[in-house]
C-alpha positions in Angstrom: 0.0 0.0 0.0 2.8 2.4 0.9 4.5 1.7 -2.4 1.4 2.6 -4.3 1.1 5.9 -2.5 4.8 6.7 -2.8 4.5 6.3 -6.6 1.4 8.3 -7.0 2.6 11.0 -4.5 5.6 11.6 -6.8 3.2 12.1 -9.7 0.6 14.2 -7.9 2.7 16.0 -5.3 0.7 18.0 -2.8 -2.4 17.2 -4.7 -2.5 13.6 -3.3 -3.4 12.5 0.2 -4.3 9.5 2.3 -7.8 9.2 3.8 -8.9 6.9 6.6 -12.2 6.2 8.4 -11.6 9.0 11.0 -10.9 11.6 8.3 -14.0 10.7 6.3 -16.3 11.0 9.4 -14.7 14.3 10.5 -16.9 17.3 9.7 -13.8 19.3 8.9 -12.5 17.8 5.6 -10.3 20.4 4.0 -7.1 18.5 4.8 -8.0 15.6 2.5 -10.5 17.3 0.0 -9.2 20.8 -0.7 -7.5 21.0 -4.1 -6.9 17.2 -4.3 -6.5 15.2 -7.5 -5.9 11.8 -5.9 -7.0 10.2 -2.7 -5.7 6.8 -1.4 -8.4 5.6 0.9 -7.2 3.1 3.6 -10.0 0.9 5.0 -12.4 3.9 5.1 -15.5 1.7 5.7 -16.0 -0.5 8.7 -18.6 -3.3 8.8 -20.9 -1.2 11.0 -20.7 1.9 8.8 -20.6 0.2 5.4 -24.2 0.9 4.3 -24.4 4.3 6.1 -21.4 5.8 4.2 -22.2 4.1 0.9 -24.0 7.1 -0.7 -21.5 9.6 0.6 -18.7 7.7 -1.2 -20.8 7.6 -4.4 -20.9 11.4 -4.4 -17.1 11.6 -4.1 -16.8 9.5 -7.2 -19.3 11.2 -9.6 -20.4 14.4 -7.9 -19.6 17.6 -10.0 -18.9 19.6 -6.8 -17.3 18.8 -3.5 -18.0 20.7 -0.3 -14.9 21.9 1.5 -15.4 22.6 5.2 -12.3 24.1 6.9 -12.1 24.8 10.6 -13.1 28.3 11.6 -13.9 29.3 8.0 -17.2 29.2 6.2 -17.7 26.1 4.0 -17.3 26.5 0.2 -17.6 24.4 -2.9 -14.9 23.3 -5.4 -15.1 21.5 -8.6 -14.6 17.8 -7.9 -11.5 16.7 -9.6 -10.7 13.8 -7.2 -9.7 10.3 -8.3 -10.0 7.7 -5.5 -8.4 4.4 -4.9 -9.8 2.2 -2.1 -7.4 -0.3 -0.5 -8.9 -2.9 1.8 -8.2 -6.4 3.3 -11.9 -7.0 3.8 -13.8 -9.5 1.6 -16.5 -6.8 1.2 -14.7 -3.4 1.3 -17.7 -1.5 -0.2 -21.2 -2.6 -1.0 -21.9 -2.3 -4.8 -25.2 -1.9 -6.5 -26.1 -4.4 -9.2 -25.9 -1.6 -11.9 -22.8 0.1 -10.4 -21.2 2.5 -12.9 -18.6 4.1 -10.6 -16.1 1.5 -9.5 -13.4 -0.6 -11.1 -12.6 -3.6 -8.7 -9.3 -5.4 -8.8 -8.4 -8.3 -6.6 -4.7 -8.4 -5.7 -3.0 -11.7 -5.1 -1.5 -12.7 -1.7 2.0 -11.4 -0.8 4.6 -12.2 -3.3 8.3 -13.1 -2.7 10.7 -10.8 -0.9 12.8 -10.7 -4.1 9.8 -9.2 -6.0 9.4 -6.3 -3.6 13.2 -5.7 -3.6 12.9 -5.2 -7.3 9.9 -2.9 -7.0 11.9 -0.7 -4.5 14.9 -0.5 -6.8 12.7 0.4 -9.7 11.1 3.3 -7.7 14.6 4.5 -6.7 15.7 4.5 -10.3 12.9 6.5 -12.0 10.1 4.0 -11.7 7.5 6.7 -10.9 8.5 8.8 -14.0 8.4 5.7 -16.2 4.9 4.8 -14.9 3.8 8.3 -15.5 5.2 8.1 -19.1 3.3 4.8 -19.6 0.0 6.4 -18.5 0.5 9.4 -20.8 1.0 7.1 -23.8 -1.6 4.5 -23.0 -4.3 4.2 -25.7 -7.6 5.0 -24.1 -9.4 6.2 -27.3 -12.3 3.8 -26.5 -12.9 5.3 -23.0 -14.4 8.6 -21.9 -15.4 10.1 -18.5 -19.0 9.0 -18.8 -18.2 5.4 -19.8 -18.8 2.6 -17.4 -15.6 1.1 -15.8 -14.6 -2.3 -17.1 -16.3 -5.3 -15.5 -13.9 -7.7 -13.8 -14.4 -11.0 -12.1 -13.6 -9.4 -8.8 -16.4 -6.8 -9.3 -18.9 -9.4 -10.2 -18.1 -11.3 -7.0 -18.4 -8.1 -5.0 -21.8 -7.2 -6.5 -23.0 -10.7 -5.7 -21.7 -10.4 -2.1 -23.5 -7.0 -1.8 -26.8 -8.2 -3.3 -30.0 -8.0 -1.1 -31.5 -11.2 0.1 -34.5 -11.1 -2.3 -32.2 -10.6 -5.2 -30.0 -13.5 -4.2 -33.1 -15.7 -3.6 -34.5 -14.9 -7.0 -31.1 -15.5 -8.7 -30.7 -18.9 -7.0 -34.3 -19.9 -7.9 -33.9 -19.2 -11.7 -30.5 -20.8 -11.7 -32.1 -24.0 -10.4 -30.1 -24.1 -7.1 -33.3 -24.3 -5.0 -34.7 -27.4 -6.6 -38.0 -25.5 -7.2 -39.7 -25.4 -10.6 -38.8 -22.3 -12.6 -42.3 -21.3 -13.6 -45.1 -18.9 -12.7 -46.2 -19.5 -9.1 -48.5 -18.1 -6.5 -47.0 -15.1 -4.8 -47.8 -16.5 -1.4 -45.9 -19.7 -2.2 -42.9 -17.8 -3.5 -42.8 -15.6 -0.4 -43.1 -18.6 1.9 -40.1 -20.2 0.0 -38.2 -16.9 0.5 -38.8 -16.9 4.2 -37.6 -20.5 4.5 -34.5 -19.7 2.4 -33.7 -16.8 4.8 -33.9 -19.1 7.8 -31.5 -21.6 6.2 -29.0 -19.0 5.0 -28.8 -16.9 8.1 -30.8 -13.9 7.0 -32.1 -12.7 10.3 -34.2 -9.8 8.8 -36.2 -11.0 5.8 -37.8 -8.3 3.7 -41.6 -7.7 4.3 -43.7 -9.1 1.6 -44.5 -5.7 0.0 -40.8 -4.8 -0.2 -39.9 -8.3 -1.4 -42.3 -8.2 -4.3 -41.5 -4.6 -5.0 -37.8 -5.5 -5.4 -38.7 -8.5 -7.6 -41.0 -6.5 -9.8 -38.2 -3.9 -10.4 -35.9 -6.6 -11.9 -36.0 -6.7 -15.7 -38.7 -9.0 -17.1 -40.3 -9.9 -13.8 -44.0 -9.4 -13.2 -46.4 -9.9 -10.3 -50.1 -9.6 -11.3 -53.4 -11.3 -11.0 -54.2 -14.1 -13.4 -56.9 -16.7 -13.6 -56.3 -20.3 -12.5 -58.4 -23.3 -11.6 -58.6 -23.4 -7.7 -58.8 -27.2 -7.7 -58.8 -30.2 -9.9 -62.6 -30.4 -9.8 -63.2 -26.7 -10.6 -64.8 -25.7 -13.8 -64.4 -22.0 -13.2 -61.2 -20.0 -12.9 -60.4 -17.5 -10.2 -58.0 -14.6 -10.1 -54.9 -15.2 -8.0 -51.7 -13.1 -7.5 -49.0 -14.8 -9.5 -45.3 -14.1 -10.0 -44.0 -14.5 -13.6 -40.2 -14.9 -14.1 -38.8 -13.3 -17.3 -39.9 -14.9 -20.6 -36.3 -15.9 -21.6 -35.9 -17.6 -18.2 -39.0 -19.7 -18.8 -37.8 -20.6 -22.3 -34.5 -21.7 -21.1 -36.2 -23.8 -18.4 -38.6 -25.3 -20.9 -41.6 -24.1 -18.9 -43.0 -21.5 -21.3 -46.7 -21.7 -22.3 -47.0 -24.6 -24.8 -48.6 -23.8 -28.2 -52.3 -24.5 -28.2 -52.7 -24.6 -24.4 -55.0 -22.1 -22.8 -53.3 -19.6 -20.4 -55.4 -20.6 -17.5 -54.6 -24.3 -17.9 -50.9 -23.6 -18.3 -50.8 -21.4 -15.2 -52.8 -23.9 -13.1 -50.3 -26.6 -14.0 -47.3 -24.3 -13.1 -48.9 -23.2 -9.8 -49.7 -26.8 -8.7 -46.2 -28.0 -9.7 -44.5 -25.2 -7.6 -46.8 -25.7 -4.6 -46.1 -29.4 -4.5 -42.4 -29.0 -4.9 -42.3 -26.4 -2.1 -44.2 -28.7 0.2 -42.0 -31.7 -0.6 -38.8 -29.8 0.2 -39.8 -29.6 3.9 -37.6 -32.6 4.8 -34.6 -31.7 2.6 -34.1 -28.1 3.5 -30.3 -28.3 3.5 -30.3 -28.2 -0.3 -31.6 -24.7 -0.1 -28.5 -23.4 1.6 -26.3 -21.2 -0.6 
């Protein structure tokens, strides 16, 4: 970490600084925000503060202005020219949204050999920072611009999955087939009951209330929760409207559970609902397979 900052400090000079948790929470921020071009953030987010500080950190990345609050002087605004690098040893240094467009995430390997770091030190002492700066100036970034999303990496995908809300993770595991439940339209009550069971097994102590659960599901692309007519029993000749959750069409096609040609919608939905209800009940004795 110190090597990274030493290199960048030589490039940015007084326009670079180090930020920690205490500095981020301090109401006087001029020491790390005034006229800065680069900030090296060392473990700025603790587990308890992770979600509380999340949006504040977002503003530092993409906000057009930054508020400078010196001690004993009225606060003022500056153009936000800051670039930030977060360093952390945590498995989840920051929570990322599923559609994050701010962060590039890189996973660094465990410590390398002593010889490797000796070579890095010698390179820094012999013009390594200037060589790195020259490399950056000549790097072809013609396909990139300030509004472009950062490259997606495997590390970022894993961090997004780790940050996902419980209802998102449940829905993803369901349509991936990890729960052993049919991937088809189902009664909303059956799906929510399955979600509550999944939460118990996977250590989610605070499941989302049903309205928030279905609200989050409905906001995912292609998902629907609406009333549709099904036969309430095998002997029924009349259909009744029931609240049903519909996975995206392409998911049903991949699972082979789309509406068959020539079959009435009510008949197809009834078969799907009954299949899901039966599978959810049968899983009562084999709940361990629902663990992530």
